[in-house]
N, CA, C and O atoms as CSV, one atom per row, in Angstrom:
chain,resi,resn,atom,element,x,y,z
A,1,UNK,N,N,0.819,-1.201,0.000
A,1,UNK,CA,C,0.000,0.000,0.000
A,1,UNK,C,C,0.864,1.266,0.000
A,1,UNK,O,O,0.610,2.187,-0.776
A,2,UNK,N,N,1.883,1.316,0.868
A,2,UNK,CA,C,2.719,2.519,0.949
A,2,UNK,C,C,3.501,2.735,-0.340
A,2,UNK,O,O,3.908,3.859,-0.634
A,3,UNK,N,N,3.715,1.670,-1.113
A,3,UNK,CA,C,4.442,1.786,-2.377
A,3,UNK,C,C,3.662,2.655,-3.371
A,3,UNK,O,O,4.259,3.305,-4.229
A,4,UNK,N,N,2.331,2.665,-3.255
A,4,UNK,CA,C,1.486,3.492,-4.117
A,4,UNK,C,C,1.080,4.779,-3.393
A,4,UNK,O,O,1.057,5.857,-3.986
A,5,UNK,N,N,0.764,4.649,-2.120
A,5,UNK,CA,C,0.226,5.760,-1.333
A,5,UNK,C,C,1.205,6.930,-1.216
A,5,UNK,O,O,0.839,8.067,-1.515
A,6,UNK,N,N,2.428,6.673,-0.793
A,6,UNK,CA,C,3.392,7.756,-0.587
A,6,UNK,C,C,3.748,8.513,-1.866
A,6,UNK,O,O,3.788,9.743,-1.838
A,7,UNK,N,N,4.006,7.841,-2.971
A,7,UNK,CA,C,4.266,8.626,-4.186
A,7,UNK,C,C,3.102,9.532,-4.581
A,7,UNK,O,O,3.315,10.641,-5.073
A,8,UNK,N,N,1.882,9.067,-4.369
A,8,UNK,CA,C,0.724,9.879,-4.732
A,8,UNK,C,C,0.590,11.131,-3.869
A,8,UNK,O,O,0.237,12.199,-4.369
A,9,UNK,N,N,0.873,10.999,-2.573
A,9,UNK,CA,C,0.659,12.151,-1.698
A,9,UNK,C,C,1.906,13.015,-1.514
A,9,UNK,O,O,1.795,14.146,-1.040
A,10,UNK,N,N,3.083,12.516,-1.873
A,10,UNK,CA,C,4.313,13.264,-1.621
A,10,UNK,C,C,4.972,13.857,-2.858
A,10,UNK,O,O,5.670,14.865,-2.747
A,11,UNK,N,N,4.779,13.276,-4.012
A,11,UNK,CA,C,5.536,13.683,-5.194
A,11,UNK,C,C,5.363,15.149,-5.562
A,11,UNK,O,O,6.351,15.866,-5.719
A,12,UNK,N,N,4.130,15.599,-5.702
A,12,UNK,CA,C,3.902,16.991,-6.115
A,12,UNK,C,C,4.362,17.983,-5.047
A,12,UNK,O,O,5.044,18.950,-5.388
A,13,UNK,N,N,4.017,17.787,-3.755
A,13,UNK,CA,C,4.527,18.716,-2.742
A,13,UNK,C,C,6.058,18.740,-2.679
A,13,UNK,O,O,6.649,19.798,-2.462
A,14,UNK,N,N,6.696,17.596,-2.866
A,14,UNK,CA,C,8.158,17.566,-2.868
A,14,UNK,C,C,8.713,18.360,-4.040
A,14,UNK,O,O,9.698,19.084,-3.894
A,15,UNK,N,N,8.091,18.227,-5.189
A,15,UNK,CA,C,8.544,18.956,-6.372
A,15,UNK,C,C,8.398,20.462,-6.153
A,15,UNK,O,O,9.318,21.224,-6.453
A,16,UNK,N,N,7.254,20.891,-5.634
A,16,UNK,CA,C,7.020,22.311,-5.405
A,16,UNK,C,C,7.944,22.865,-4.310
A,16,UNK,O,O,8.402,24.003,-4.409
A,17,UNK,N,N,8.214,22.085,-3.292
A,17,UNK,CA,C,9.154,22.509,-2.252
A,17,UNK,C,C,10.542,22.678,-2.831
A,17,UNK,O,O,11.248,23.631,-2.499
A,18,UNK,N,N,10.936,21.760,-3.694
A,18,UNK,CA,C,12.252,21.861,-4.329
A,18,UNK,C,C,12.349,23.114,-5.193
A,18,UNK,O,O,13.419,23.713,-5.299
A,19,UNK,N,N,11.255,23.506,-5.800
A,19,UNK,CA,C,11.242,24.737,-6.589
A,19,UNK,C,C,11.520,25.956,-5.690
A,19,UNK,O,O,12.205,26.890,-6.107
A,20,UNK,N,N,10.994,25.943,-4.474
A,20,UNK,CA,C,11.228,27.042,-3.538
A,20,UNK,C,C,12.682,27.020,-3.052
A,20,UNK,O,O,13.321,28.065,-2.934
A,21,UNK,N,N,13.187,25.837,-2.776
A,21,UNK,CA,C,14.540,25.682,-2.242
A,21,UNK,C,C,15.605,26.095,-3.247
A,21,UNK,O,O,16.708,26.470,-2.848
A,22,UNK,N,N,15.311,26.038,-4.518
A,22,UNK,CA,C,16.345,26.300,-5.525
A,22,UNK,C,C,16.853,27.740,-5.515
A,22,UNK,O,O,17.856,28.044,-6.161
A,23,UNK,N,N,16.179,28.621,-4.799
A,23,UNK,CA,C,16.657,30.003,-4.694
A,23,UNK,C,C,18.038,30.002,-4.037
A,23,UNK,O,O,18.288,29.206,-3.132
A,24,UNK,N,N,18.935,30.880,-4.480
A,24,UNK,CA,C,20.330,30.803,-4.049
A,24,UNK,C,C,20.587,31.051,-2.559
A,24,UNK,O,O,21.487,30.436,-1.986
A,25,UNK,N,N,19.827,31.927,-1.932
A,25,UNK,CA,C,20.112,32.271,-0.547
A,25,UNK,C,C,19.356,31.352,0.412
A,25,UNK,O,O,18.139,31.196,0.303
A,26,UNK,N,N,20.079,30.750,1.343
A,26,UNK,CA,C,19.452,29.884,2.332
A,26,UNK,C,C,19.100,30.674,3.581
A,26,UNK,O,O,19.919,31.435,4.096
A,27,UNK,N,N,17.893,30.492,4.060
A,27,UNK,CA,C,17.466,31.092,5.318
A,27,UNK,C,C,17.150,29.969,6.283
A,27,UNK,O,O,17.234,28.794,5.925
A,28,UNK,N,N,16.785,30.324,7.505
A,28,UNK,CA,C,16.398,29.289,8.467
A,28,UNK,C,C,15.197,28.511,7.956
A,28,UNK,O,O,15.124,27.292,8.109
A,29,UNK,N,N,14.257,29.224,7.347
A,29,UNK,CA,C,13.064,28.556,6.817
A,29,UNK,C,C,13.426,27.582,5.705
A,29,UNK,O,O,12.886,26.477,5.646
A,30,UNK,N,N,14.339,27.987,4.820
A,30,UNK,CA,C,14.697,27.079,3.727
A,30,UNK,C,C,15.495,25.890,4.247
A,30,UNK,O,O,15.461,24.816,3.647
A,31,UNK,N,N,16.223,26.066,5.369
A,31,UNK,CA,C,16.889,24.907,5.976
A,31,UNK,C,C,15.866,23.864,6.401
A,31,UNK,O,O,16.091,22.666,6.230
A,32,UNK,N,N,14.739,24.315,6.955
A,32,UNK,CA,C,13.685,23.377,7.346
A,32,UNK,C,C,12.991,22.786,6.123
A,32,UNK,O,O,12.583,21.624,6.136
A,33,UNK,N,N,12.860,23.580,5.077
A,33,UNK,CA,C,12.295,23.021,3.840
A,33,UNK,C,C,13.191,21.913,3.298
A,33,UNK,O,O,12.705,20.891,2.814
A,34,UNK,N,N,14.497,22.125,3.383
A,34,UNK,CA,C,15.437,21.089,2.936
A,34,UNK,C,C,15.277,19.834,3.790
A,34,UNK,O,O,15.295,18.716,3.274
A,35,UNK,N,N,15.119,20.026,5.097
A,35,UNK,CA,C,14.888,18.889,5.991
A,35,UNK,C,C,13.661,18.092,5.536
A,35,UNK,O,O,13.730,16.877,5.351
A,36,UNK,N,N,12.537,18.798,5.358
A,36,UNK,CA,C,11.292,18.108,4.996
A,36,UNK,C,C,11.362,17.524,3.583
A,36,UNK,O,O,10.770,16.482,3.301
A,37,UNK,N,N,12.079,18.197,2.716
A,37,UNK,CA,C,12.266,17.675,1.358
A,37,UNK,C,C,13.009,16.338,1.410
A,37,UNK,O,O,12.581,15.360,0.797
A,38,UNK,N,N,14.104,16.304,2.134
A,38,UNK,CA,C,14.891,15.070,2.250
A,38,UNK,C,C,14.100,13.991,2.975
A,38,UNK,O,O,14.147,12.821,2.595
A,39,UNK,N,N,13.375,14.380,4.016
A,39,UNK,CA,C,12.550,13.426,4.747
A,39,UNK,C,C,11.514,12.793,3.817
A,39,UNK,O,O,11.320,11.578,3.830
A,40,UNK,N,N,10.853,13.622,3.015
A,40,UNK,CA,C,9.858,13.101,2.065
A,40,UNK,C,C,10.473,12.169,1.040
A,40,UNK,O,O,9.884,11.144,0.697
A,41,UNK,N,N,11.655,12.517,0.547
A,41,UNK,CA,C,12.335,11.654,-0.421
A,41,UNK,C,C,12.693,10.321,0.226
A,41,UNK,O,O,12.547,9.267,-0.393
A,42,UNK,N,N,13.163,10.368,1.472
A,42,UNK,CA,C,13.513,9.132,2.179
A,42,UNK,C,C,12.282,8.261,2.404
A,42,UNK,O,O,12.366,7.035,2.332
A,43,UNK,N,N,11.147,8.885,2.675
A,43,UNK,CA,C,9.898,8.119,2.826
A,43,UNK,C,C,9.523,7.475,1.484
A,43,UNK,O,O,9.094,6.322,1.442
A,44,UNK,N,N,9.688,8.224,0.400
A,44,UNK,CA,C,9.356,7.688,-0.928
A,44,UNK,C,C,10.208,6.477,-1.300
A,44,UNK,O,O,9.710,5.509,-1.875
A,45,UNK,N,N,11.485,6.542,-0.968
A,45,UNK,CA,C,12.382,5.452,-1.388
A,45,UNK,C,C,12.520,4.358,-0.336
A,45,UNK,O,O,13.253,3.390,-0.541
A,46,UNK,N,N,11.827,4.503,0.781
A,46,UNK,CA,C,11.942,3.533,1.866
A,46,UNK,C,C,11.664,2.088,1.444
A,46,UNK,O,O,12.404,1.192,1.849
A,47,UNK,N,N,10.619,1.831,0.641
A,47,UNK,CA,C,10.407,0.433,0.232
A,47,UNK,C,C,11.606,-0.163,-0.526
A,47,UNK,O,O,11.840,-1.370,-0.477
A,48,UNK,N,N,12.346,0.682,-1.212
A,48,UNK,CA,C,13.501,0.211,-1.980
A,48,UNK,C,C,14.728,0.045,-1.090
A,48,UNK,O,O,15.535,-0.859,-1.305
A,49,UNK,N,N,14.870,0.911,-0.095
A,49,UNK,CA,C,16.094,0.931,0.721
A,49,UNK,C,C,16.025,0.061,1.962
A,49,UNK,O,O,17.003,-0.012,2.706
A,50,UNK,N,N,14.916,-0.594,2.208
A,50,UNK,CA,C,14.788,-1.427,3.414
A,50,UNK,C,C,15.855,-2.509,3.509
A,50,UNK,O,O,16.267,-2.879,4.609
A,51,UNK,N,N,16.293,-3.005,2.396
A,51,UNK,CA,C,17.251,-4.114,2.408
A,51,UNK,C,C,18.712,-3.648,2.478
A,51,UNK,O,O,19.604,-4.484,2.625
A,52,UNK,N,N,18.980,-2.354,2.377
A,52,UNK,CA,C,20.354,-1.847,2.407
A,52,UNK,C,C,20.827,-1.789,3.861
A,52,UNK,O,O,20.213,-1.108,4.683
A,53,UNK,N,N,21.925,-2.506,4.188
A,53,UNK,CA,C,22.414,-2.515,5.568
A,53,UNK,C,C,22.800,-1.104,6.038
A,53,UNK,O,O,23.408,-0.338,5.291
A,54,UNK,N,N,22.445,-0.781,7.254
A,54,UNK,CA,C,22.781,0.472,7.925
A,54,UNK,C,C,22.155,1.713,7.278
A,54,UNK,O,O,22.484,2.836,7.660
A,55,UNK,N,N,21.276,1.528,6.322
A,55,UNK,CA,C,20.671,2.694,5.678
A,55,UNK,C,C,19.821,3.490,6.660
A,55,UNK,O,O,19.839,4.721,6.645
A,56,UNK,N,N,19.085,2.797,7.506
A,56,UNK,CA,C,18.242,3.517,8.475
A,56,UNK,C,C,19.103,4.296,9.470
A,56,UNK,O,O,18.698,5.368,9.920
A,57,UNK,N,N,20.278,3.781,9.818
A,57,UNK,CA,C,21.185,4.500,10.712
A,57,UNK,C,C,21.729,5.751,10.029
A,57,UNK,O,O,21.775,6.820,10.637
A,58,UNK,N,N,22.139,5.623,8.776
A,58,UNK,CA,C,22.629,6.777,8.010
A,58,UNK,C,C,21.512,7.806,7.865
A,58,UNK,O,O,21.737,9.008,8.007
A,59,UNK,N,N,20.313,7.322,7.584
A,59,UNK,CA,C,19.151,8.201,7.457
A,59,UNK,C,C,18.913,8.954,8.761
A,59,UNK,O,O,18.678,10.162,8.739
A,60,UNK,N,N,18.970,8.269,9.881
A,60,UNK,CA,C,18.740,8.886,11.182
A,60,UNK,C,C,19.758,10.000,11.450
A,60,UNK,O,O,19.380,11.110,11.824
A,61,UNK,N,N,21.045,9.702,11.258
A,61,UNK,CA,C,22.075,10.704,11.530
A,61,UNK,C,C,22.016,11.881,10.552
A,61,UNK,O,O,22.318,13.016,10.922
A,62,UNK,N,N,21.634,11.612,9.326
A,62,UNK,CA,C,21.491,12.693,8.349
A,62,UNK,C,C,20.364,13.631,8.763
A,62,UNK,O,O,20.530,14.851,8.741
A,63,UNK,N,N,19.225,13.071,9.138
A,63,UNK,CA,C,18.091,13.903,9.548
A,63,UNK,C,C,18.381,14.660,10.837
A,63,UNK,O,O,17.942,15.799,10.996
A,64,UNK,N,N,19.107,14.047,11.749
A,64,UNK,CA,C,19.506,14.754,12.967
A,64,UNK,C,C,20.478,15.884,12.615
A,64,UNK,O,O,20.372,16.986,13.153
A,65,UNK,N,N,21.427,15.608,11.707
A,65,UNK,CA,C,22.380,16.628,11.283
A,65,UNK,C,C,21.711,17.819,10.631
A,65,UNK,O,O,22.191,18.945,10.761
A,66,UNK,N,N,20.609,17.589,9.930
A,66,UNK,CA,C,19.865,18.694,9.306
A,66,UNK,C,C,19.142,19.555,10.344
A,66,UNK,O,O,18.776,20.695,10.059
A,67,UNK,N,N,18.937,19.011,11.548
A,67,UNK,CA,C,18.241,19.763,12.594
A,67,UNK,C,C,19.174,20.668,13.388
A,67,UNK,O,O,18.706,21.585,14.064
A,68,UNK,N,N,20.468,20.435,13.324
A,68,UNK,CA,C,21.430,21.229,14.088
A,68,UNK,C,C,21.529,22.616,13.450
A,68,UNK,O,O,21.827,22.729,12.261
A,69,UNK,N,N,21.280,23.676,14.235
A,69,UNK,CA,C,21.189,25.028,13.661
A,69,UNK,C,C,22.399,25.488,12.847
A,69,UNK,O,O,22.209,26.068,11.778
A,70,UNK,N,N,23.608,25.264,13.291
A,70,UNK,CA,C,24.780,25.787,12.591
A,70,UNK,C,C,25.422,24.743,11.665
A,70,UNK,O,O,26.548,24.930,11.204
A,71,UNK,N,N,24.723,23.676,11.405
A,71,UNK,CA,C,25.268,22.597,10.581
A,71,UNK,C,C,25.386,23.026,9.115
A,71,UNK,O,O,24.506,23.708,8.590
A,72,UNK,N,N,26.484,22.618,8.458
A,72,UNK,CA,C,26.607,22.902,7.026
A,72,UNK,C,C,25.815,21.908,6.174
A,72,UNK,O,O,25.760,22.043,4.951
A,73,UNK,N,N,25.209,20.920,6.813
A,73,UNK,CA,C,24.520,19.852,6.084
A,73,UNK,C,C,23.391,20.341,5.171
A,73,UNK,O,O,23.254,19.806,4.071
A,74,UNK,N,N,22.565,21.339,5.567
A,74,UNK,CA,C,21.530,21.791,4.622
A,74,UNK,C,C,22.109,22.322,3.309
A,74,UNK,O,O,21.589,22.019,2.235
A,75,UNK,N,N,23.181,23.110,3.391
A,75,UNK,CA,C,23.794,23.640,2.169
A,75,UNK,C,C,24.379,22.519,1.316
A,75,UNK,O,O,24.237,22.520,0.093
A,76,UNK,N,N,25.038,21.564,1.971
A,76,UNK,CA,C,25.632,20.438,1.235
A,76,UNK,C,C,24.552,19.569,0.601
A,76,UNK,O,O,24.687,19.123,-0.538
A,77,UNK,N,N,23.477,19.336,1.355
A,77,UNK,CA,C,22.363,18.529,0.840
A,77,UNK,C,C,21.745,19.201,-0.376
A,77,UNK,O,O,21.441,18.549,-1.375
A,78,UNK,N,N,21.564,20.516,-0.277
A,78,UNK,CA,C,20.993,21.256,-1.400
A,78,UNK,C,C,21.899,21.189,-2.623
A,78,UNK,O,O,21.441,20.891,-3.726
A,79,UNK,N,N,23.179,21.465,-2.426
A,79,UNK,CA,C,24.119,21.569,-3.551
A,79,UNK,C,C,24.384,20.220,-4.226
A,79,UNK,O,O,24.390,20.136,-5.454
A,80,UNK,N,N,24.600,19.179,-3.442
A,80,UNK,CA,C,25.050,17.917,-4.021
A,80,UNK,C,C,23.955,16.867,-4.203
A,80,UNK,O,O,24.174,15.846,-4.854
A,81,UNK,N,N,22.782,17.116,-3.631
A,81,UNK,CA,C,21.739,16.102,-3.757
A,81,UNK,C,C,20.448,16.667,-4.353
A,81,UNK,O,O,19.975,16.188,-5.384
A,82,UNK,N,N,19.880,17.686,-3.703
A,82,UNK,CA,C,18.567,18.170,-4.131
A,82,UNK,C,C,18.588,18.867,-5.491
A,82,UNK,O,O,17.709,18.626,-6.318
A,83,UNK,N,N,19.567,19.718,-5.729
A,83,UNK,CA,C,19.599,20.449,-7.000
A,83,UNK,C,C,19.849,19.529,-8.200
A,83,UNK,O,O,19.158,19.660,-9.211
A,84,UNK,N,N,20.818,18.597,-8.124
A,84,UNK,CA,C,20.942,17.657,-9.256
A,84,UNK,C,C,19.687,16.804,-9.460
A,84,UNK,O,O,19.290,16.530,-10.593
A,85,UNK,N,N,19.067,16.387,-8.349
A,85,UNK,CA,C,17.838,15.595,-8.441
A,85,UNK,C,C,16.720,16.417,-9.060
A,85,UNK,O,O,15.984,15.918,-9.913
A,86,UNK,N,N,16.582,17.664,-8.644
A,86,UNK,CA,C,15.545,18.537,-9.189
A,86,UNK,C,C,15.752,18.776,-10.676
A,86,UNK,O,O,14.785,18.830,-11.435
A,87,UNK,N,N,16.987,18.918,-11.093
A,87,UNK,CA,C,17.289,19.127,-12.511
A,87,UNK,C,C,16.796,17.933,-13.340
A,87,UNK,O,O,16.190,18.110,-14.397
A,88,UNK,N,N,17.062,16.720,-12.849
A,88,UNK,CA,C,16.600,15.515,-13.545
A,88,UNK,C,C,15.072,15.420,-13.540
A,88,UNK,O,O,14.459,15.062,-14.546
A,89,UNK,N,N,14.481,15.739,-12.419
A,89,UNK,CA,C,13.018,15.671,-12.312
A,89,UNK,C,C,12.372,16.683,-13.247
A,89,UNK,O,O,11.367,16.381,-13.892
A,90,UNK,N,N,12.944,17.885,-13.325
A,90,UNK,CA,C,12.405,18.913,-14.213
A,90,UNK,C,C,12.387,18.436,-15.657
A,90,UNK,O,O,11.418,18.668,-16.380
A,91,UNK,N,N,13.460,17.767,-16.079
A,91,UNK,CA,C,13.510,17.228,-17.445
A,91,UNK,C,C,12.386,16.227,-17.670
A,91,UNK,O,O,11.721,16.252,-18.706
A,92,UNK,N,N,12.174,15.345,-16.696
A,92,UNK,CA,C,11.127,14.333,-16.819
A,92,UNK,C,C,9.734,14.970,-16.837
A,92,UNK,O,O,8.865,14.543,-17.597
A,93,UNK,N,N,9.525,15.980,-16.009
A,93,UNK,CA,C,8.224,16.664,-15.967
A,93,UNK,C,C,7.940,17.332,-17.306
A,93,UNK,O,O,6.811,17.288,-17.795
A,94,UNK,N,N,8.956,17.951,-17.902
A,94,UNK,CA,C,8.768,18.584,-19.209
A,94,UNK,C,C,8.407,17.549,-20.268
A,94,UNK,O,O,7.541,17.806,-21.105
A,95,UNK,N,N,9.054,16.385,-20.249
A,95,UNK,CA,C,8.724,15.320,-21.208
A,95,UNK,C,C,7.279,14.878,-21.038
A,95,UNK,O,O,6.538,14.758,-22.014
A,96,UNK,N,N,6.884,14.636,-19.791
A,96,UNK,CA,C,5.520,14.183,-19.511
A,96,UNK,C,C,4.517,15.259,-19.926
A,96,UNK,O,O,3.468,14.946,-20.490
A,97,UNK,N,N,4.837,16.526,-19.647
A,97,UNK,CA,C,3.942,17.622,-20.045
A,97,UNK,C,C,3.731,17.668,-21.543
A,97,UNK,O,O,2.600,17.835,-22.001
A,98,UNK,N,N,4.803,17.522,-22.320
A,98,UNK,CA,C,4.643,17.583,-23.774
A,98,UNK,C,C,3.836,16.399,-24.293
A,98,UNK,O,O,3.096,16.525,-25.269
A,99,UNK,N,N,3.978,15.265,-23.647
A,99,UNK,CA,C,3.222,14.078,-24.077
A,99,UNK,C,C,1.751,14.201,-23.686
A,99,UNK,O,O,0.864,13.877,-24.477
A,100,UNK,N,N,1.497,14.669,-22.465
A,100,UNK,CA,C,0.121,14.675,-21.945
A,100,UNK,C,C,-0.670,15.950,-22.229
A,100,UNK,O,O,-1.886,15.968,-22.044
A,101,UNK,N,N,-0.011,17.005,-22.669
A,101,UNK,CA,C,-0.693,18.280,-22.840
A,101,UNK,C,C,-1.946,18.195,-23.724
A,101,UNK,O,O,-2.989,18.716,-23.329
A,102,UNK,N,N,-1.886,17.563,-24.896
A,102,UNK,CA,C,-3.114,17.478,-25.715
A,102,UNK,C,C,-4.246,16.718,-25.008
A,102,UNK,O,O,-5.408,17.119,-25.083
A,103,UNK,N,N,-3.902,15.625,-24.327
A,103,UNK,CA,C,-4.928,14.853,-23.623
A,103,UNK,C,C,-5.512,15.642,-22.464
A,103,UNK,O,O,-6.715,15.579,-22.208
A,104,UNK,N,N,-4.668,16.383,-21.764
A,104,UNK,CA,C,-5.151,17.174,-20.635
A,104,UNK,C,C,-6.048,18.326,-21.098
A,104,UNK,O,O,-7.007,18.680,-20.412
A,105,UNK,N,N,-5.741,18.906,-22.248
A,105,UNK,CA,C,-6.596,19.970,-22.784
A,105,UNK,C,C,-7.973,19.424,-23.139
A,105,UNK,O,O,-8.986,20.069,-22.866
A,106,UNK,N,N,-8.017,18.252,-23.741
A,106,UNK,CA,C,-9.299,17.613,-24.071
A,106,UNK,C,C,-10.067,17.315,-22.787
A,106,UNK,O,O,-11.260,17.603,-22.690
A,107,UNK,N,N,-9.387,16.742,-21.813
A,107,UNK,CA,C,-10.021,16.419,-20.534
A,107,UNK,C,C,-10.541,17.681,-19.855
A,107,UNK,O,O,-11.619,17.672,-19.260
A,108,UNK,N,N,-9.785,18.751,-19.943
A,108,UNK,CA,C,-10.197,20.021,-19.354
A,108,UNK,C,C,-11.472,20.537,-20.014
A,108,UNK,O,O,-12.379,21.010,-19.330
A,109,UNK,N,N,-11.544,20.446,-21.354
A,109,UNK,CA,C,-12.753,20.891,-22.062
A,109,UNK,C,C,-13.960,20.049,-21.671
A,109,UNK,O,O,-15.046,20.584,-21.449
A,110,UNK,N,N,-13.777,18.746,-21.587
A,110,UNK,CA,C,-14.879,17.849,-21.213
A,110,UNK,C,C,-15.336,18.162,-19.799
A,110,UNK,O,O,-16.535,18.248,-19.532
A,111,UNK,N,N,-14.390,18.329,-18.900
A,111,UNK,CA,C,-14.719,18.617,-17.509
A,111,UNK,C,C,-15.442,19.953,-17.391
A,111,UNK,O,O,-16.391,20.079,-16.617
A,112,UNK,N,N,-15.006,20.936,-18.142
A,112,UNK,CA,C,-15.636,22.257,-18.121
A,112,UNK,C,C,-17.080,22.160,-18.598
A,112,UNK,O,O,-17.973,22.772,-18.013
A,113,UNK,N,N,-17.308,21.395,-19.658
A,113,UNK,CA,C,-18.660,21.208,-20.181
A,113,UNK,C,C,-19.530,20.517,-19.141
A,113,UNK,O,O,-20.678,20.910,-18.936
A,114,UNK,N,N,-18.990,19.479,-18.476
A,114,UNK,CA,C,-19.755,18.783,-17.451
A,114,UNK,C,C,-20.089,19.704,-16.281
A,114,UNK,O,O,-21.181,19.613,-15.720
A,115,UNK,N,N,-19.172,20.585,-15.906
A,115,UNK,CA,C,-19.460,21.529,-14.831
A,115,UNK,C,C,-20.560,22.501,-15.237
A,115,UNK,O,O,-21.407,22.864,-14.421
A,116,UNK,N,N,-20.547,22.923,-16.505
A,116,UNK,CA,C,-21.600,23.818,-16.981
A,116,UNK,C,C,-22.951,23.114,-16.946
A,116,UNK,O,O,-23.954,23.709,-16.552
A,117,UNK,N,N,-22.981,21.860,-17.355
A,117,UNK,CA,C,-24.239,21.088,-17.310
A,117,UNK,C,C,-24.716,20.937,-15.872
A,117,UNK,O,O,-25.901,21.108,-15.585
A,118,UNK,N,N,-23.806,20.621,-14.981
A,118,UNK,CA,C,-24.155,20.455,-13.574
A,118,UNK,C,C,-24.713,21.763,-13.000
A,118,UNK,O,O,-25.687,21.750,-12.248
A,119,UNK,N,N,-24.100,22.871,-13.354
A,119,UNK,CA,C,-24.575,24.176,-12.899
A,119,UNK,C,C,-26.011,24.414,-13.388
A,119,UNK,O,O,-26.860,24.862,-12.618
A,120,UNK,N,N,-26.280,24.118,-14.655
A,120,UNK,CA,C,-27.622,24.318,-15.196
A,120,UNK,C,C,-28.642,23.412,-14.510
A,120,UNK,O,O,-29.770,23.829,-14.247
A,121,UNK,N,N,-28.249,22.190,-14.227
A,121,UNK,CA,C,-29.156,21.261,-13.541
A,121,UNK,C,C,-29.474,21.793,-12.146
A,121,UNK,O,O,-30.635,21.814,-11.736
A,122,UNK,N,N,-28.452,22.219,-11.425
A,122,UNK,CA,C,-28.658,22.735,-10.069
A,122,UNK,C,C,-29.483,24.016,-10.094
A,122,UNK,O,O,-30.345,24.232,-9.243
A,123,UNK,N,N,-29.209,24.850,-11.068
A,123,UNK,CA,C,-29.935,26.117,-11.190
A,123,UNK,C,C,-31.424,25.872,-11.439
A,123,UNK,O,O,-32.270,26.615,-10.942
A,124,UNK,N,N,-31.738,24.840,-12.201
A,124,UNK,CA,C,-33.118,24.552,-12.553
A,124,UNK,C,C,-33.856,23.744,-11.481
A,124,UNK,O,O,-35.072,23.574,-11.565
A,125,UNK,N,N,-33.130,23.246,-10.475
A,125,UNK,CA,C,-33.789,22.526,-9.392
A,125,UNK,C,C,-34.586,23.500,-8.526
A,125,UNK,O,O,-34.124,24.591,-8.192
A,126,UNK,N,N,-35.747,23.086,-8.189
A,126,UNK,CA,C,-36.567,23.935,-7.317
A,126,UNK,C,C,-36.771,23.158,-6.024
A,126,UNK,O,O,-37.522,22.184,-5.962
A,127,UNK,N,N,-36.081,23.622,-5.010
A,127,UNK,CA,C,-36.182,22.956,-3.706
A,127,UNK,C,C,-37.243,23.672,-2.881
A,127,UNK,O,O,-37.163,24.881,-2.662
A,128,UNK,N,N,-38.233,22.915,-2.427
A,128,UNK,CA,C,-39.308,23.524,-1.658
A,128,UNK,C,C,-39.304,23.012,-0.248
A,128,UNK,O,O,-40.144,23.414,0.557
């Protein structure tokens, strides 16, 4: 279940958070965004990494290191992990967008028409 559930609920928020983090200047708030970004990624890949020895220990110390206020770990995580990952993800999103754009436009038109019909039906209902 978590193999399907977590990607569905985490992928888009993680992508949007990474878009915010990509700004050059790090603040305390962006350090926490980096923490949650990495945490979400670790949750997403957990089904795959369960069999890797000591991975949970490395994960624990990494997340603790991101919580230390003066730690250089958020900057290092951003520079060497999140930004290269975001660059790859952006390429994939653009490919998917170009493939799905015509289908999504058709779906949008159909959905818009159905909403208009629903509005007319509701408008014509007389509740007494």
